[in-house]
PDB file of N, CA, C and O in Angstrom:
ATOM      1  N   UNK A   1     -81.494-130.474 -62.703  1.00  0.00           N
ATOM      2  CA  UNK A   1     -80.465-130.675 -61.701  1.00  0.00           C
ATOM      3  C   UNK A   1     -81.100-130.569 -60.309  1.00  0.00           C
ATOM      4  O   UNK A   1     -81.904-129.674 -60.048  1.00  0.00           O
ATOM      5  N   UNK A   2     -80.728-131.487 -59.433  1.00  0.00           N
ATOM      6  CA  UNK A   2     -81.319-131.537 -58.096  1.00  0.00           C
ATOM      7  C   UNK A   2     -80.657-130.510 -57.177  1.00  0.00           C
ATOM      8  O   UNK A   2     -79.438-130.344 -57.170  1.00  0.00           O
ATOM      9  N   UNK A   3     -81.491-129.838 -56.413  1.00  0.00           N
ATOM     10  CA  UNK A   3     -80.932-128.910 -55.434  1.00  0.00           C
ATOM     11  C   UNK A   3     -80.805-129.604 -54.079  1.00  0.00           C
ATOM     12  O   UNK A   3     -81.115-130.789 -53.960  1.00  0.00           O
ATOM     13  N   UNK A   4     -80.363-128.891 -53.081  1.00  0.00           N
ATOM     14  CA  UNK A   4     -80.136-129.482 -51.757  1.00  0.00           C
ATOM     15  C   UNK A   4     -81.419-130.036 -51.138  1.00  0.00           C
ATOM     16  O   UNK A   4     -81.387-131.063 -50.459  1.00  0.00           O
ATOM     17  N   UNK A   5     -82.522-129.376 -51.363  1.00  0.00           N
ATOM     18  CA  UNK A   5     -83.796-129.847 -50.804  1.00  0.00           C
ATOM     19  C   UNK A   5     -84.180-131.190 -51.416  1.00  0.00           C
ATOM     20  O   UNK A   5     -84.648-132.084 -50.711  1.00  0.00           O
ATOM     21  N   UNK A   6     -83.984-131.335 -52.727  1.00  0.00           N
ATOM     22  CA  UNK A   6     -84.294-132.611 -53.379  1.00  0.00           C
ATOM     23  C   UNK A   6     -83.390-133.724 -52.863  1.00  0.00           C
ATOM     24  O   UNK A   6     -83.848-134.838 -52.611  1.00  0.00           O
ATOM     25  N   UNK A   7     -82.117-133.422 -52.707  1.00  0.00           N
ATOM     26  CA  UNK A   7     -81.171-134.427 -52.206  1.00  0.00           C
ATOM     27  C   UNK A   7     -81.521-134.831 -50.773  1.00  0.00           C
ATOM     28  O   UNK A   7     -81.454-136.011 -50.427  1.00  0.00           O
ATOM     29  N   UNK A   8     -81.890-133.864 -49.946  1.00  0.00           N
ATOM     30  CA  UNK A   8     -82.273-134.157 -48.569  1.00  0.00           C
ATOM     31  C   UNK A   8     -83.543-135.001 -48.534  1.00  0.00           C
ATOM     32  O   UNK A   8     -83.643-135.940 -47.744  1.00  0.00           O
ATOM     33  N   UNK A   9     -84.509-134.674 -49.383  1.00  0.00           N
ATOM     34  CA  UNK A   9     -85.756-135.433 -49.437  1.00  0.00           C
ATOM     35  C   UNK A   9     -85.484-136.872 -49.857  1.00  0.00           C
ATOM     36  O   UNK A   9     -86.015-137.803 -49.251  1.00  0.00           O
ATOM     37  N   UNK A  10     -84.666-137.064 -50.885  1.00  0.00           N
ATOM     38  CA  UNK A  10     -84.322-138.413 -51.339  1.00  0.00           C
ATOM     39  C   UNK A  10     -83.638-139.208 -50.236  1.00  0.00           C
ATOM     40  O   UNK A  10     -83.938-140.385 -50.036  1.00  0.00           O
ATOM     41  N   UNK A  11     -82.731-138.573 -49.530  1.00  0.00           N
ATOM     42  CA  UNK A  11     -82.019-139.235 -48.435  1.00  0.00           C
ATOM     43  C   UNK A  11     -82.986-139.627 -47.322  1.00  0.00           C
ATOM     44  O   UNK A  11     -82.907-140.726 -46.773  1.00  0.00           O
ATOM     45  N   UNK A  12     -83.890-138.723 -46.999  1.00  0.00           N
ATOM     46  CA  UNK A  12     -84.883-138.997 -45.955  1.00  0.00           C
ATOM     47  C   UNK A  12     -85.791-140.159 -46.350  1.00  0.00           C
ATOM     48  O   UNK A  12     -86.091-141.019 -45.522  1.00  0.00           O
ATOM     49  N   UNK A  13     -86.226-140.189 -47.596  1.00  0.00           N
ATOM     50  CA  UNK A  13     -87.089-141.272 -48.066  1.00  0.00           C
ATOM     51  C   UNK A  13     -86.361-142.609 -48.041  1.00  0.00           C
ATOM     52  O   UNK A  13     -86.958-143.626 -47.687  1.00  0.00           O
ATOM     53  N   UNK A  14     -85.103-142.626 -48.403  1.00  0.00           N
ATOM     54  CA  UNK A  14     -84.307-143.856 -48.372  1.00  0.00           C
ATOM     55  C   UNK A  14     -84.164-144.362 -46.935  1.00  0.00           C
ATOM     56  O   UNK A  14     -84.302-145.557 -46.672  1.00  0.00           O
ATOM     57  N   UNK A  15     -83.888-143.445 -46.019  1.00  0.00           N
ATOM     58  CA  UNK A  15     -83.759-143.808 -44.607  1.00  0.00           C
ATOM     59  C   UNK A  15     -85.080-144.343 -44.059  1.00  0.00           C
ATOM     60  O   UNK A  15     -85.088-145.333 -43.328  1.00  0.00           O
ATOM     61  N   UNK A  16     -86.188-143.705 -44.402  1.00  0.00           N
ATOM     62  CA  UNK A  16     -87.503-144.145 -43.943  1.00  0.00           C
ATOM     63  C   UNK A  16     -87.834-145.530 -44.485  1.00  0.00           C
ATOM     64  O   UNK A  16     -88.351-146.371 -43.750  1.00  0.00           O
ATOM     65  N   UNK A  17     -87.549-145.775 -45.741  1.00  0.00           N
ATOM     66  CA  UNK A  17     -87.807-147.091 -46.335  1.00  0.00           C
ATOM     67  C   UNK A  17     -87.008-148.185 -45.633  1.00  0.00           C
ATOM     68  O   UNK A  17     -87.532-149.269 -45.374  1.00  0.00           O
ATOM     69  N   UNK A  18     -85.752-147.908 -45.327  1.00  0.00           N
ATOM     70  CA  UNK A  18     -84.915-148.883 -44.627  1.00  0.00           C
ATOM     71  C   UNK A  18     -85.425-149.133 -43.213  1.00  0.00           C
ATOM     72  O   UNK A  18     -85.434-150.274 -42.752  1.00  0.00           O
ATOM     73  N   UNK A  19     -85.847-148.086 -42.527  1.00  0.00           N
ATOM     74  CA  UNK A  19     -86.364-148.237 -41.163  1.00  0.00           C
ATOM     75  C   UNK A  19     -87.653-149.049 -41.154  1.00  0.00           C
ATOM     76  O   UNK A  19     -87.841-149.899 -40.284  1.00  0.00           O
ATOM     77  N   UNK A  20     -88.541-148.799 -42.108  1.00  0.00           N
ATOM     78  CA  UNK A  20     -89.792-149.560 -42.183  1.00  0.00           C
ATOM     79  C   UNK A  20     -89.537-151.025 -42.502  1.00  0.00           C
ATOM     80  O   UNK A  20     -90.196-151.900 -41.941  1.00  0.00           O
ATOM     81  N   UNK A  21     -88.597-151.306 -43.388  1.00  0.00           N
ATOM     82  CA  UNK A  21     -88.265-152.692 -43.715  1.00  0.00           C
ATOM     83  C   UNK A  21     -87.707-153.413 -42.499  1.00  0.00           C
ATOM     84  O   UNK A  21     -88.051-154.570 -42.254  1.00  0.00           O
ATOM     85  N   UNK A  22     -86.855-152.748 -41.738  1.00  0.00           N
ATOM     86  CA  UNK A  22     -86.286-153.354 -40.529  1.00  0.00           C
ATOM     87  C   UNK A  22     -87.373-153.626 -39.504  1.00  0.00           C
ATOM     88  O   UNK A  22     -87.351-154.669 -38.850  1.00  0.00           O
ATOM     89  N   UNK A  23     -88.322-152.715 -39.348  1.00  0.00           N
ATOM     90  CA  UNK A  23     -89.415-152.907 -38.389  1.00  0.00           C
ATOM     91  C   UNK A  23     -90.300-154.079 -38.788  1.00  0.00           C
ATOM     92  O   UNK A  23     -90.730-154.847 -37.928  1.00  0.00           O
ATOM     93  N   UNK A  24     -90.577-154.228 -40.073  1.00  0.00           N
ATOM     94  CA  UNK A  24     -91.397-155.356 -40.531  1.00  0.00           C
ATOM     95  C   UNK A  24     -90.716-156.676 -40.199  1.00  0.00           C
ATOM     96  O   UNK A  24     -91.391-157.636 -39.826  1.00  0.00           O
ATOM     97  N   UNK A  25     -89.410-156.744 -40.324  1.00  0.00           N
ATOM     98  CA  UNK A  25     -88.694-157.980 -40.008  1.00  0.00           C
ATOM     99  C   UNK A  25     -88.760-158.273 -38.516  1.00  0.00           C
ATOM    100  O   UNK A  25     -88.914-159.430 -38.124  1.00  0.00           O
ATOM    101  N   UNK A  26     -88.646-157.252 -37.683  1.00  0.00           N
ATOM    102  CA  UNK A  26     -88.657-157.454 -36.231  1.00  0.00           C
ATOM    103  C   UNK A  26     -90.012-157.881 -35.720  1.00  0.00           C
ATOM    104  O   UNK A  26     -90.097-158.649 -34.762  1.00  0.00           O
ATOM    105  N   UNK A  27     -91.067-157.402 -36.334  1.00  0.00           N
ATOM    106  CA  UNK A  27     -92.409-157.672 -35.789  1.00  0.00           C
ATOM    107  C   UNK A  27     -93.142-158.767 -36.559  1.00  0.00           C
ATOM    108  O   UNK A  27     -94.370-158.750 -36.645  1.00  0.00           O
ATOM    109  N   UNK A  28     -92.416-159.694 -37.103  1.00  0.00           N
ATOM    110  CA  UNK A  28     -93.073-160.768 -37.838  1.00  0.00           C
ATOM    111  C   UNK A  28     -93.891-161.634 -36.886  1.00  0.00           C
ATOM    112  O   UNK A  28     -93.490-161.877 -35.748  1.00  0.00           O
ATOM    113  N   UNK A  29     -95.022-162.087 -37.363  1.00  0.00           N
ATOM    114  CA  UNK A  29     -95.941-162.880 -36.553  1.00  0.00           C
ATOM    115  C   UNK A  29     -95.448-164.316 -36.442  1.00  0.00           C
ATOM    116  O   UNK A  29     -94.635-164.771 -37.246  1.00  0.00           O
ATOM    117  N   UNK A  30     -95.946-165.012 -35.448  1.00  0.00           N
ATOM    118  CA  UNK A  30     -95.628-166.426 -35.296  1.00  0.00           C
ATOM    119  C   UNK A  30     -96.155-167.207 -36.487  1.00  0.00           C
ATOM    120  O   UNK A  30     -97.190-166.872 -37.062  1.00  0.00           O
ATOM    121  N   UNK A  31     -95.440-168.232 -36.838  1.00  0.00           N
ATOM    122  CA  UNK A  31     -95.848-169.117 -37.928  1.00  0.00           C
ATOM    123  C   UNK A  31     -95.877-170.545 -37.405  1.00  0.00           C
ATOM    124  O   UNK A  31     -95.082-170.890 -36.531  1.00  0.00           O
ATOM    125  N   UNK A  32     -96.767-171.381 -37.913  1.00  0.00           N
ATOM    126  CA  UNK A  32     -96.778-172.783 -37.486  1.00  0.00           C
ATOM    127  C   UNK A  32     -95.432-173.443 -37.782  1.00  0.00           C
ATOM    128  O   UNK A  32     -94.878-173.289 -38.871  1.00  0.00           O
ATOM    129  N   UNK A  33     -94.918-174.176 -36.801  1.00  0.00           N
ATOM    130  CA  UNK A  33     -93.609-174.825 -36.954  1.00  0.00           C
ATOM    131  C   UNK A  33     -93.664-176.318 -36.672  1.00  0.00           C
ATOM    132  O   UNK A  33     -92.626-176.979 -36.657  1.00  0.00           O
ATOM    133  N   UNK A  34     -94.864-176.864 -36.445  1.00  0.00           N
ATOM    134  CA  UNK A  34     -94.999-178.296 -36.205  1.00  0.00           C
ATOM    135  C   UNK A  34     -94.994-178.673 -34.735  1.00  0.00           C
ATOM    136  O   UNK A  34     -95.126-179.849 -34.396  1.00  0.00           O
ATOM    137  N   UNK A  35     -94.843-177.693 -33.859  1.00  0.00           N
ATOM    138  CA  UNK A  35     -94.914-177.948 -32.419  1.00  0.00           C
ATOM    139  C   UNK A  35     -95.448-176.698 -31.734  1.00  0.00           C
ATOM    140  O   UNK A  35     -95.462-175.617 -32.322  1.00  0.00           O
ATOM    141  N   UNK A  36     -95.883-176.850 -30.505  1.00  0.00           N
ATOM    142  CA  UNK A  36     -96.440-175.741 -29.731  1.00  0.00           C
ATOM    143  C   UNK A  36     -95.349-174.713 -29.421  1.00  0.00           C
ATOM    144  O   UNK A  36     -94.262-175.077 -28.974  1.00  0.00           O
ATOM    145  N   UNK A  37     -95.633-173.449 -29.654  1.00  0.00           N
ATOM    146  CA  UNK A  37     -94.663-172.392 -29.377  1.00  0.00           C
ATOM    147  C   UNK A  37     -94.444-172.190 -27.886  1.00  0.00           C
ATOM    148  O   UNK A  37     -93.456-171.570 -27.493  1.00  0.00           O
ATOM    149  N   UNK A  38     -95.335-172.695 -27.053  1.00  0.00           N
ATOM    150  CA  UNK A  38     -95.170-172.502 -25.605  1.00  0.00           C
ATOM    151  C   UNK A  38     -94.508-173.710 -24.930  1.00  0.00           C
ATOM    152  O   UNK A  38     -93.502-173.556 -24.237  1.00  0.00           O
ATOM    153  N   UNK A  39     -95.059-174.891 -25.127  1.00  0.00           N
ATOM    154  CA  UNK A  39     -94.555-176.063 -24.382  1.00  0.00           C
ATOM    155  C   UNK A  39     -93.750-177.026 -25.247  1.00  0.00           C
ATOM    156  O   UNK A  39     -93.173-177.982 -24.730  1.00  0.00           O
ATOM    157  N   UNK A  40     -93.703-176.791 -26.541  1.00  0.00           N
ATOM    158  CA  UNK A  40     -92.948-177.613 -27.500  1.00  0.00           C
ATOM    159  C   UNK A  40     -93.566-178.987 -27.742  1.00  0.00           C
ATOM    160  O   UNK A  40     -92.917-179.862 -28.315  1.00  0.00           O
ATOM    161  N   UNK A  41     -94.794-179.186 -27.318  1.00  0.00           N
ATOM    162  CA  UNK A  41     -95.501-180.440 -27.602  1.00  0.00           C
ATOM    163  C   UNK A  41     -95.680-180.559 -29.114  1.00  0.00           C
ATOM    164  O   UNK A  41     -96.031-179.585 -29.780  1.00  0.00           O
ATOM    165  N   UNK A  42     -95.438-181.751 -29.652  1.00  0.00           N
ATOM    166  CA  UNK A  42     -95.530-181.917 -31.107  1.00  0.00           C
ATOM    167  C   UNK A  42     -96.540-182.979 -31.517  1.00  0.00           C
ATOM    168  O   UNK A  42     -96.330-183.683 -32.504  1.00  0.00           O
ATOM    169  N   UNK A  43     -97.608-183.100 -30.789  1.00  0.00           N
ATOM    170  CA  UNK A  43     -98.622-184.129 -31.058  1.00  0.00           C
ATOM    171  C   UNK A  43     -99.593-183.705 -32.154  1.00  0.00           C
ATOM    172  O   UNK A  43    -100.749-183.389 -31.871  1.00  0.00           O
ATOM    173  N   UNK A  44     -99.142-183.698 -33.374  1.00  0.00           N
ATOM    174  CA  UNK A  44     -99.997-183.448 -34.517  1.00  0.00           C
ATOM    175  C   UNK A  44    -100.567-182.059 -34.629  1.00  0.00           C
ATOM    176  O   UNK A  44    -101.742-181.911 -34.967  1.00  0.00           O
ATOM    177  N   UNK A  45     -99.790-181.038 -34.361  1.00  0.00           N
ATOM    178  CA  UNK A  45    -100.296-179.662 -34.492  1.00  0.00           C
ATOM    179  C   UNK A  45     -99.574-178.951 -35.632  1.00  0.00           C
ATOM    180  O   UNK A  45     -99.153-177.804 -35.486  1.00  0.00           O
ATOM    181  N   UNK A  46     -99.434-179.629 -36.757  1.00  0.00           N
ATOM    182  CA  UNK A  46     -98.664-179.112 -37.886  1.00  0.00           C
ATOM    183  C   UNK A  46     -99.096-177.727 -38.351  1.00  0.00           C
ATOM    184  O   UNK A  46     -98.251-176.910 -38.717  1.00  0.00           O
ATOM    185  N   UNK A  47    -100.394-177.451 -38.342  1.00  0.00           N
ATOM    186  CA  UNK A  47    -100.873-176.183 -38.886  1.00  0.00           C
ATOM    187  C   UNK A  47    -101.331-175.190 -37.814  1.00  0.00           C
ATOM    188  O   UNK A  47    -101.927-174.164 -38.140  1.00  0.00           O
ATOM    189  N   UNK A  48    -101.060-175.486 -36.547  1.00  0.00           N
ATOM    190  CA  UNK A  48    -101.461-174.585 -35.467  1.00  0.00           C
ATOM    191  C   UNK A  48    -100.233-174.025 -34.766  1.00  0.00           C
ATOM    192  O   UNK A  48     -99.129-174.546 -34.928  1.00  0.00           O
ATOM    193  N   UNK A  49    -100.422-172.964 -33.986  1.00  0.00           N
ATOM    194  CA  UNK A  49     -99.328-172.349 -33.240  1.00  0.00           C
ATOM    195  C   UNK A  49     -99.147-172.962 -31.856  1.00  0.00           C
ATOM    196  O   UNK A  49     -98.027-173.057 -31.352  1.00  0.00           O
ATOM    197  N   UNK A  50    -100.263-173.380 -31.241  1.00  0.00           N
ATOM    198  CA  UNK A  50    -100.240-173.887 -29.868  1.00  0.00           C
ATOM    199  C   UNK A  50    -101.045-175.173 -29.791  1.00  0.00           C
ATOM    200  O   UNK A  50    -101.932-175.405 -30.613  1.00  0.00           O
ATOM    201  N   UNK A  51    -100.737-176.015 -28.797  1.00  0.00           N
ATOM    202  CA  UNK A  51    -101.442-177.287 -28.682  1.00  0.00           C
ATOM    203  C   UNK A  51    -102.851-177.115 -28.112  1.00  0.00           C
ATOM    204  O   UNK A  51    -103.739-177.910 -28.421  1.00  0.00           O
ATOM    205  N   UNK A  52    -103.069-176.089 -27.284  1.00  0.00           N
ATOM    206  CA  UNK A  52    -104.407-175.835 -26.753  1.00  0.00           C
ATOM    207  C   UNK A  52    -104.529-174.371 -26.334  1.00  0.00           C
ATOM    208  O   UNK A  52    -103.570-173.605 -26.423  1.00  0.00           O
ATOM    209  N   UNK A  53    -105.705-174.003 -25.885  1.00  0.00           N
ATOM    210  CA  UNK A  53    -105.951-172.600 -25.542  1.00  0.00           C
ATOM    211  C   UNK A  53    -105.183-172.163 -24.291  1.00  0.00           C
ATOM    212  O   UNK A  53    -104.856-170.984 -24.146  1.00  0.00           O
ATOM    213  N   UNK A  54    -104.893-173.103 -23.389  1.00  0.00           N
ATOM    214  CA  UNK A  54    -104.116-172.751 -22.202  1.00  0.00           C
ATOM    215  C   UNK A  54    -102.703-172.325 -22.589  1.00  0.00           C
ATOM    216  O   UNK A  54    -102.195-171.323 -22.085  1.00  0.00           O
ATOM    217  N   UNK A  55    -102.065-173.084 -23.484  1.00  0.00           N
ATOM    218  CA  UNK A  55    -100.715-172.716 -23.926  1.00  0.00           C
ATOM    219  C   UNK A  55    -100.738-171.385 -24.669  1.00  0.00           C
ATOM    220  O   UNK A  55     -99.825-170.574 -24.513  1.00  0.00           O
ATOM    221  N   UNK A  56    -101.776-171.152 -25.478  1.00  0.00           N
ATOM    222  CA  UNK A  56    -101.881-169.891 -26.205  1.00  0.00           C
ATOM    223  C   UNK A  56    -101.998-168.719 -25.224  1.00  0.00           C
ATOM    224  O   UNK A  56    -101.332-167.698 -25.392  1.00  0.00           O
ATOM    225  N   UNK A  57    -102.841-168.868 -24.208  1.00  0.00           N
ATOM    226  CA  UNK A  57    -103.016-167.803 -23.215  1.00  0.00           C
ATOM    227  C   UNK A  57    -101.738-167.579 -22.420  1.00  0.00           C
ATOM    228  O   UNK A  57    -101.358-166.437 -22.166  1.00  0.00           O
ATOM    229  N   UNK A  58    -101.070-168.664 -22.026  1.00  0.00           N
ATOM    230  CA  UNK A  58     -99.817-168.544 -21.281  1.00  0.00           C
ATOM    231  C   UNK A  58     -98.754-167.840 -22.113  1.00  0.00           C
ATOM    232  O   UNK A  58     -98.037-166.976 -21.608  1.00  0.00           O
ATOM    233  N   UNK A  59     -98.649-168.212 -23.400  1.00  0.00           N
ATOM    234  CA  UNK A  59     -97.643-167.591 -24.268  1.00  0.00           C
ATOM    235  C   UNK A  59     -97.933-166.103 -24.430  1.00  0.00           C
ATOM    236  O   UNK A  59     -97.012-165.289 -24.366  1.00  0.00           O
ATOM    237  N   UNK A  60     -99.203-165.731 -24.638  1.00  0.00           N
ATOM    238  CA  UNK A  60     -99.565-164.324 -24.797  1.00  0.00           C
ATOM    239  C   UNK A  60     -99.242-163.525 -23.536  1.00  0.00           C
ATOM    240  O   UNK A  60     -98.737-162.406 -23.621  1.00  0.00           O
ATOM    241  N   UNK A  61     -99.533-164.098 -22.368  1.00  0.00           N
ATOM    242  CA  UNK A  61     -99.222-163.424 -21.106  1.00  0.00           C
ATOM    243  C   UNK A  61     -97.716-163.208 -20.971  1.00  0.00           C
ATOM    244  O   UNK A  61     -97.268-162.105 -20.655  1.00  0.00           O
ATOM    245  N   UNK A  62     -96.939-164.262 -21.211  1.00  0.00           N
ATOM    246  CA  UNK A  62     -95.490-164.159 -21.074  1.00  0.00           C
ATOM    247  C   UNK A  62     -94.888-163.227 -22.124  1.00  0.00           C
ATOM    248  O   UNK A  62     -93.928-162.514 -21.836  1.00  0.00           O
ATOM    249  N   UNK A  63     -95.440-163.225 -23.338  1.00  0.00           N
ATOM    250  CA  UNK A  63     -94.947-162.333 -24.378  1.00  0.00           C
ATOM    251  C   UNK A  63     -95.202-160.877 -24.000  1.00  0.00           C
ATOM    252  O   UNK A  63     -94.332-160.025 -24.180  1.00  0.00           O
ATOM    253  N   UNK A  64     -96.390-160.593 -23.478  1.00  0.00           N
ATOM    254  CA  UNK A  64     -96.703-159.226 -23.045  1.00  0.00           C
ATOM    255  C   UNK A  64     -95.779-158.802 -21.903  1.00  0.00           C
ATOM    256  O   UNK A  64     -95.322-157.660 -21.859  1.00  0.00           O
ATOM    257  N   UNK A  65     -95.507-159.722 -20.987  1.00  0.00           N
ATOM    258  CA  UNK A  65     -94.606-159.427 -19.878  1.00  0.00           C
ATOM    259  C   UNK A  65     -93.192-159.151 -20.387  1.00  0.00           C
ATOM    260  O   UNK A  65     -92.544-158.207 -19.936  1.00  0.00           O
ATOM    261  N   UNK A  66     -92.710-159.972 -21.323  1.00  0.00           N
ATOM    262  CA  UNK A  66     -91.380-159.741 -21.900  1.00  0.00           C
ATOM    263  C   UNK A  66     -91.293-158.370 -22.557  1.00  0.00           C
ATOM    264  O   UNK A  66     -90.287-157.673 -22.421  1.00  0.00           O
ATOM    265  N   UNK A  67     -92.353-157.980 -23.275  1.00  0.00           N
ATOM    266  CA  UNK A  67     -92.360-156.677 -23.940  1.00  0.00           C
ATOM    267  C   UNK A  67     -92.341-155.544 -22.934  1.00  0.00           C
ATOM    268  O   UNK A  67     -91.639-154.552 -23.133  1.00  0.00           O
ATOM    269  N   UNK A  68     -93.114-155.676 -21.837  1.00  0.00           N
ATOM    270  CA  UNK A  68     -93.130-154.637 -20.808  1.00  0.00           C
ATOM    271  C   UNK A  68     -91.775-154.506 -20.136  1.00  0.00           C
ATOM    272  O   UNK A  68     -91.370-153.406 -19.760  1.00  0.00           O
ATOM    273  N   UNK A  69     -91.072-155.622 -19.983  1.00  0.00           N
ATOM    274  CA  UNK A  69     -89.763-155.601 -19.327  1.00  0.00           C
ATOM    275  C   UNK A  69     -88.637-155.252 -20.289  1.00  0.00           C
ATOM    276  O   UNK A  69     -87.485-155.099 -19.882  1.00  0.00           O
ATOM    277  N   UNK A  70     -88.975-155.129 -21.565  1.00  0.00           N
ATOM    278  CA  UNK A  70     -87.971-154.779 -22.557  1.00  0.00           C
ATOM    279  C   UNK A  70     -87.076-155.940 -22.960  1.00  0.00           C
ATOM    280  O   UNK A  70     -85.971-155.733 -23.462  1.00  0.00           O
ATOM    281  N   UNK A  71     -87.550-157.152 -22.743  1.00  0.00           N
ATOM    282  CA  UNK A  71     -86.783-158.335 -23.129  1.00  0.00           C
ATOM    283  C   UNK A  71     -87.127-158.732 -24.538  1.00  0.00           C
ATOM    284  O   UNK A  71     -88.191-158.376 -25.043  1.00  0.00           O
ATOM    285  N   UNK A  72     -86.249-159.459 -25.179  1.00  0.00           N
ATOM    286  CA  UNK A  72     -86.488-159.915 -26.541  1.00  0.00           C
ATOM    287  C   UNK A  72     -87.439-161.091 -26.562  1.00  0.00           C
ATOM    288  O   UNK A  72     -87.982-161.498 -25.535  1.00  0.00           O
ATOM    289  N   UNK A  73     -87.629-161.628 -27.756  1.00  0.00           N
ATOM    290  CA  UNK A  73     -88.480-162.804 -27.907  1.00  0.00           C
ATOM    291  C   UNK A  73     -87.738-164.019 -27.379  1.00  0.00           C
ATOM    292  O   UNK A  73     -86.507-164.029 -27.354  1.00  0.00           O
ATOM    293  N   UNK A  74     -88.466-165.038 -26.957  1.00  0.00           N
ATOM    294  CA  UNK A  74     -87.803-166.219 -26.399  1.00  0.00           C
ATOM    295  C   UNK A  74     -87.029-166.983 -27.468  1.00  0.00           C
ATOM    296  O   UNK A  74     -87.360-166.923 -28.652  1.00  0.00           O
ATOM    297  N   UNK A  75     -86.010-167.690 -27.042  1.00  0.00           N
ATOM    298  CA  UNK A  75     -85.241-168.514 -27.950  1.00  0.00           C
ATOM    299  C   UNK A  75     -86.082-169.694 -28.398  1.00  0.00           C
ATOM    300  O   UNK A  75     -86.997-170.118 -27.692  1.00  0.00           O
ATOM    301  N   UNK A  76     -85.770-170.221 -29.568  1.00  0.00           N
ATOM    302  CA  UNK A  76     -86.490-171.385 -30.087  1.00  0.00           C
ATOM    303  C   UNK A  76     -86.300-172.567 -29.153  1.00  0.00           C
ATOM    304  O   UNK A  76     -85.220-172.767 -28.596  1.00  0.00           O
ATOM    305  N   UNK A  77     -87.351-173.340 -28.989  1.00  0.00           N
ATOM    306  CA  UNK A  77     -87.285-174.492 -28.093  1.00  0.00           C
ATOM    307  C   UNK A  77     -86.598-175.674 -28.750  1.00  0.00           C
ATOM    308  O   UNK A  77     -86.068-176.535 -28.048  1.00  0.00           O
ATOM    309  N   UNK A  78     -86.589-175.742 -30.055  1.00  0.00           N
ATOM    310  CA  UNK A  78     -85.945-176.846 -30.760  1.00  0.00           C
ATOM    311  C   UNK A  78     -84.760-176.340 -31.530  1.00  0.00           C
ATOM    312  O   UNK A  78     -84.078-177.119 -32.195  1.00  0.00           O
TER     313      UNK A  78
END
C-alpha cells in the first residue's frame, strides 16, 4: 500500500514528465518547408532552411532579439 510520500513522488514525476513534454514541443527546431524561413523565397530550396547565408544570419539575429524582448516566434510567411 502506498503511503503519502509515494503518492507525492508519483504526482511530482507525472508533473515533471508533462512539463518536459511541453518544453520539447515549444523548442522544436526549424524544419525545411520548401521556402526560406526569413524572406520566403522559394527558388528550389526544398531541403534547406534559408536561401543563403545572409538570410540565415538575419533570421538568427532577429530570433535572438525576439527572445531577448520576450516575443514569440514569428508567424508563418505562407
